[in-house]
C-alpha positions as CSV (number, residue, x, y, z in Angstrom):
1,M,34.6,132.7,104.8
2,T,37.3,130.1,104.2
3,D,40.3,131.1,102.2
4,Q,39.3,130.8,98.6
5,R,42.9,130.9,97.2
6,P,43.9,127.7,95.4
7,H,47.3,127.8,97.0
8,A,49.7,130.3,98.6
9,D,51.5,131.6,95.5
10,V,48.2,132.8,93.9
11,P,47.4,136.5,94.4
12,E,44.5,137.4,96.8
13,M,41.2,136.3,95.3
14,K,39.8,139.8,94.7
15,L,39.3,142.0,91.7
16,P,42.2,144.5,91.0
17,A,41.6,148.2,90.3
18,P,41.2,149.1,86.7
19,R,44.2,150.8,85.0
20,T,42.1,152.5,82.4
21,P,43.4,156.0,81.6
22,D,41.1,158.9,82.6
23,P,39.5,160.3,79.4
24,A,39.4,163.7,81.1
25,T,43.2,163.9,81.2
26,A,44.1,162.3,77.9
27,P,45.6,164.4,75.1
28,G,43.0,165.8,72.8
29,L,42.7,165.2,69.1
30,R,40.6,167.0,66.4
31,W,38.2,164.5,65.0
32,G,36.3,164.3,61.7
33,V,33.2,162.1,61.9
34,L,32.4,160.4,58.6
35,G,28.7,159.5,58.7
36,A,25.9,161.1,60.6
37,G,24.0,158.1,62.0
38,W,23.3,156.7,65.5
39,I,26.7,155.4,66.4
40,A,28.4,158.6,65.2
41,E,26.1,160.5,67.5
42,Q,26.9,158.3,70.5
43,M,30.7,158.7,69.9
44,T,30.4,162.5,69.6
45,R,28.4,162.8,72.7
46,S,30.8,160.6,74.6
47,F,33.5,163.3,74.1
48,E,31.8,165.6,76.6
49,G,34.1,166.2,79.6
50,T,37.2,165.2,77.6
51,S,39.7,167.0,75.4
52,Q,38.6,165.2,72.3
53,Q,36.9,167.6,69.8
54,V,34.8,167.0,66.8
55,V,35.7,169.7,64.3
56,A,34.0,168.4,61.2
57,V,31.2,166.1,60.2
58,G,30.7,164.6,56.7
59,S,27.6,163.2,55.1
60,R,26.4,162.8,51.5
61,D,23.5,165.0,52.6
62,L,24.8,168.5,53.6
63,G,21.5,169.2,55.4
64,R,21.9,166.0,57.5
65,A,25.5,166.9,58.4
66,R,24.4,170.4,59.5
67,A,21.6,168.9,61.6
68,F,24.1,166.6,63.2
69,V,26.4,169.5,64.0
70,D,23.6,171.6,65.5
71,R,22.6,168.7,67.8
72,N,25.9,167.4,68.9
73,C,28.9,169.6,68.2
74,P,28.0,173.2,67.5
75,G,30.8,175.1,65.8
76,A,32.1,172.1,63.8
77,T,32.2,172.3,60.1
78,A,29.5,170.4,58.1
79,H,30.6,168.8,54.8
80,G,28.3,167.6,52.1
81,D,30.7,164.9,50.8
82,Y,33.3,162.6,52.4
83,A,36.2,163.8,50.3
84,A,35.8,167.3,51.7
85,L,35.7,165.9,55.2
86,V,38.9,163.9,55.0
87,G,40.6,166.8,53.2
88,D,39.7,169.3,55.9
89,P,43.0,170.5,57.3
90,A,41.6,170.9,60.8
91,V,40.9,167.1,61.0
92,E,43.7,165.0,62.6
93,V,41.8,161.6,62.8
94,V,38.7,160.3,61.0
95,Y,36.1,158.2,62.7
96,V,34.5,156.1,60.0
97,A,30.9,155.6,61.1
98,S,29.2,154.7,57.7
99,P,27.5,151.4,57.0
100,H,29.7,148.3,57.1
101,S,29.6,147.9,53.3
102,E,31.3,151.3,52.8
103,H,34.0,151.0,55.4
104,L,36.7,150.0,52.9
105,E,36.1,152.9,50.6
106,H,35.9,155.5,53.4
107,A,38.8,154.2,55.4
108,L,41.0,154.2,52.3
109,L,39.8,157.7,51.5
110,A,40.9,158.9,54.9
111,I,44.3,157.1,54.8
112,Q,45.0,158.4,51.3
113,A,44.4,161.9,52.7
114,G,47.1,161.2,55.3
115,K,44.7,161.0,58.2
116,H,44.7,158.6,61.1
117,V,41.6,156.5,61.2
118,L,39.3,154.7,63.6
119,V,36.9,152.4,61.7
120,E,33.7,151.4,63.5
121,K,33.3,147.6,64.0
122,P,33.3,145.5,62.0
123,M,36.2,147.0,60.1
124,T,34.9,145.5,56.9
125,P,32.5,142.6,55.9
126,T,35.4,140.6,54.4
127,A,38.9,139.8,55.5
128,A,40.3,140.7,52.0
129,E,39.0,144.2,52.5
130,A,40.4,144.4,56.0
131,R,43.8,143.4,54.7
132,Q,43.6,146.3,52.2
133,I,43.0,148.8,54.9
134,M,45.8,147.3,57.1
135,A,48.2,147.4,54.2
136,A,47.3,151.0,53.2
137,A,47.6,152.3,56.8
138,R,50.9,150.6,57.3
139,A,52.3,152.0,54.0
140,A,51.1,155.5,54.8
141,G,52.4,155.3,58.4
142,V,49.1,156.4,59.9
143,F,47.3,155.1,63.0
144,C,44.5,152.6,62.2
145,M,42.2,150.6,64.5
146,E,38.9,148.8,64.4
147,G,36.4,150.3,66.9
148,V,35.9,147.4,69.3
149,W,35.1,149.8,72.1
150,T,34.5,147.0,74.7
151,R,38.3,146.3,74.8
152,F,39.0,149.7,76.5
153,L,36.3,149.7,79.2
154,P,37.4,149.5,82.9
155,H,35.8,146.2,83.7
156,I,37.5,144.6,80.7
157,D,40.8,145.9,81.8
158,V,40.1,144.2,85.2
159,L,39.2,141.0,83.4
160,R,42.4,141.1,81.5
161,Q,44.4,141.6,84.8
162,V,42.5,138.6,86.4
163,L,43.5,136.4,83.4
164,D,47.1,137.6,83.4
165,A,47.4,136.9,87.2
166,G,45.8,133.4,86.8
167,L,43.2,134.0,89.4
168,L,40.7,131.8,87.7
169,G,43.1,128.9,87.3
170,E,42.9,127.2,83.9
171,V,40.3,128.8,81.8
172,S,38.2,125.9,80.4
173,T,35.0,127.5,79.0
174,V,33.6,130.9,78.0
175,L,29.9,131.7,77.5
176,A,28.6,134.8,75.8
177,D,25.6,135.8,73.8
178,H,24.3,139.0,72.2
179,S,20.8,139.2,70.7
180,L,18.6,142.2,70.2
181,P,15.2,142.4,68.4
182,L,16.4,144.5,65.4
183,W,14.8,142.5,62.7
184,P,12.4,142.7,60.8
185,D,11.3,146.0,62.2
186,G,14.7,147.6,62.9
187,P,17.2,149.4,60.6
188,Q,16.7,148.5,57.0
189,R,20.5,147.9,56.5
190,L,20.3,144.9,58.7
191,S,18.1,143.1,56.2
192,D,20.0,144.1,53.2
193,P,22.8,141.7,51.9
194,D,24.2,144.6,49.8
195,L,24.8,146.6,53.0
196,A,26.4,143.7,54.8
197,G,23.4,143.1,56.9
198,G,22.7,140.3,59.4
199,A,23.2,139.4,63.1
200,M,26.9,138.3,63.0
201,L,28.6,141.5,61.9
202,D,26.4,143.8,64.0
203,L,25.9,141.7,67.2
204,G,27.9,138.5,67.0
205,I,31.2,140.3,66.7
206,Y,30.9,141.1,70.4
207,P,30.8,137.6,71.8
208,L,33.4,136.5,69.2
209,S,35.8,139.3,70.3
210,F,35.2,138.5,73.9
211,A,36.1,134.8,73.2
212,S,39.2,135.8,71.4
213,L,40.3,138.0,74.4
214,T,39.5,135.4,77.1
215,L,40.7,132.3,75.2
216,G,43.9,133.9,74.1
217,G,42.8,133.8,70.5
218,V,40.4,131.8,68.3
219,Q,41.9,128.9,66.3
220,E,38.7,127.1,65.2
221,A,35.0,127.9,65.1
222,T,31.9,126.1,63.8
223,G,28.3,126.9,64.1
224,L,24.6,126.5,63.0
225,G,22.0,129.1,62.2
226,S,19.5,130.3,59.7
227,L,19.0,133.1,57.2
228,T,16.3,135.6,56.5
229,D,14.3,135.5,53.3
230,L,16.8,138.0,51.8
231,G,19.8,135.8,52.6
232,V,21.4,137.5,55.6
233,D,22.0,135.7,58.9
234,R,19.1,135.9,61.4
235,R,20.7,133.8,64.1
236,V,23.9,131.9,64.7
237,A,25.0,129.7,67.5
238,F,28.7,128.8,67.4
239,V,31.5,127.4,69.3
240,A,35.1,128.5,69.2
241,Q,38.3,127.0,70.5
242,G,41.5,128.7,71.6
243,P,45.1,127.6,71.5
244,T,45.0,125.9,74.9
245,G,42.0,123.8,74.0
246,A,39.5,125.9,76.0
247,V,36.2,126.5,74.2
248,A,33.6,129.2,74.0
249,S,29.9,128.7,73.5
250,L,28.5,131.8,71.7
251,A,25.2,133.0,70.1
252,T,23.7,135.9,68.3
253,D,20.2,136.6,67.0
254,M,18.7,139.8,65.6
255,S,15.1,138.8,66.1
256,V,14.9,138.3,69.9
257,S,16.2,139.7,73.1
258,S,18.6,137.6,75.1
259,P,20.3,138.0,78.5
260,T,23.4,139.3,76.7
261,T,25.6,138.1,79.6
262,A,29.0,136.4,79.7
263,S,31.2,134.3,81.9
264,V,34.8,133.1,81.9
265,N,35.0,129.8,83.8
266,G,38.2,128.5,85.2
267,T,39.2,125.6,87.4
268,W,39.5,127.8,90.5
269,A,36.9,130.5,89.9
270,R,34.9,132.3,87.3
271,L,34.0,135.8,86.2
272,E,30.3,136.6,85.6
273,L,29.5,139.7,83.5
274,D,25.9,141.0,83.8
275,T,23.6,142.0,81.0
276,M,25.0,144.0,78.1
277,F,28.4,142.5,79.0
278,Y,30.1,144.5,76.3
279,T,29.1,147.9,77.9
280,P,30.1,149.3,81.4
281,T,28.4,146.6,83.5
282,T,28.7,144.7,86.8
283,M,31.2,141.9,87.0
284,R,31.6,139.3,89.8
285,L,34.5,137.0,90.8
286,V,32.9,133.8,92.0
287,G,34.6,130.9,93.7
288,K,34.1,127.3,92.4
289,D,31.8,126.8,95.4
290,G,29.5,129.5,94.1
291,V,30.5,132.1,96.7
292,V,30.8,135.6,95.4
293,L,34.4,136.7,96.3
294,D,34.3,140.3,94.9
295,T,32.2,142.5,92.8
296,M,32.9,145.4,90.4
297,T,29.7,147.5,90.1
298,G,29.0,149.0,86.7
299,D,27.4,152.4,86.2
300,P,24.1,152.1,84.5
301,L,24.3,155.7,83.3
302,E,27.5,155.0,81.4
303,Q,26.3,152.8,78.5
304,H,27.7,154.4,75.3
305,R,29.5,157.1,77.1
306,G,32.0,154.4,77.4
307,L,33.0,155.1,73.8
308,R,35.2,157.8,75.2
309,H,37.6,155.2,76.5
310,E,38.2,154.0,72.9
311,A,38.8,157.6,71.8
312,T,41.3,157.9,74.7
313,E,43.2,154.9,73.4
314,V,43.4,156.4,69.9
315,A,44.6,159.8,71.3
316,L,47.3,158.2,73.5
317,R,48.6,156.0,70.7
318,I,48.7,158.8,68.1
319,T,50.3,161.2,70.6
320,A,53.0,158.6,71.3
321,G,53.7,158.2,67.6
322,E,52.2,154.7,67.4
323,T,50.2,153.4,64.5
324,E,48.4,150.5,66.1
325,S,46.9,149.5,69.5
326,P,48.1,146.3,71.1
327,L,44.6,146.0,72.6
328,V,43.0,145.6,69.2
329,P,45.8,144.7,66.8
330,L,45.1,144.8,63.1
331,T,46.1,141.2,62.7
332,E,43.5,140.1,65.2
333,T,40.9,142.2,63.4
334,V,41.6,140.5,60.1
335,H,41.6,137.0,61.7
336,L,38.3,137.4,63.4
337,I,36.7,138.7,60.2
338,E,38.0,135.5,58.6
339,V,36.3,133.5,61.3
340,M,33.0,135.3,60.8
341,E,33.3,134.8,57.0
342,R,33.7,131.0,57.5
343,L,30.8,130.8,59.8
344,L,28.5,132.8,57.5
345,R,29.7,130.8,54.5
346,S,28.7,127.6,56.2
347,L,25.1,128.9,56.7
348,R,24.8,129.7,53.0
């Protein structure tokens, strides 16, 4: 193979090793899980083999909380209301895993109890609510982060290193989509405008966050789409532009299945991320002649076990006395919610 390096001062055209901290050696925290749904279960199960411990689970239905504990974290305390959960003295950090529409109330409840908080994505349906959480957490001096778990996965750390080293040359375009057939036969909350339903907040946030990471931020975004009969977004195709002028072409749809792949395309090379790009997946470094230069193979068994990397970040930051993560800063969280709000407003 010919030398694929653009010129001599560019690092070798191969993927670096991930720098992701080992979840098995990270300091442990005592977690309280607020909500007893599917994502709460995935997070709790991801703690296996780590020092993270779920010590309490809260639900409005005590029986549901007890059933969750029996299935996932025997020995944890089951609470029949959220105030009891955040007030549990054994809990150091609260994972808010309730529906999007309730994140503001529940995050503030935890912060007011003096607890660190990880809020499942999206942090809130509106930027105004996200600003309230950010202000409250900063005033209380507690750690707060939106649960964009993709940002902490090993292949995304490798992607970040590739961008920092300039291996791709000038990034010009980014492509990403995320569509799953979750409507009309999926969770009822996705159809309900009162529960912040729709494709963008559940699915579209992943390609948007990916674009923000790879473009160096999102300055402008515009799109087209359509609504369901109840007025939530069924599908949205949108473009975003970063500060350098590079653009991203993105799409989400909750009524179909799509490849859910991504690519970052530069003047010297590109990165290709296989299906379910936002989970532990395979990534390739491809030269501009189409030759695969290097591959990072994903573990198909990982999937949502990858949530433990997010928990590791929380544990490391809190142990270090920090109140935010530079990998998902609160200002970026607020800004991307503003972008989603503008896109959804244009559909309506």
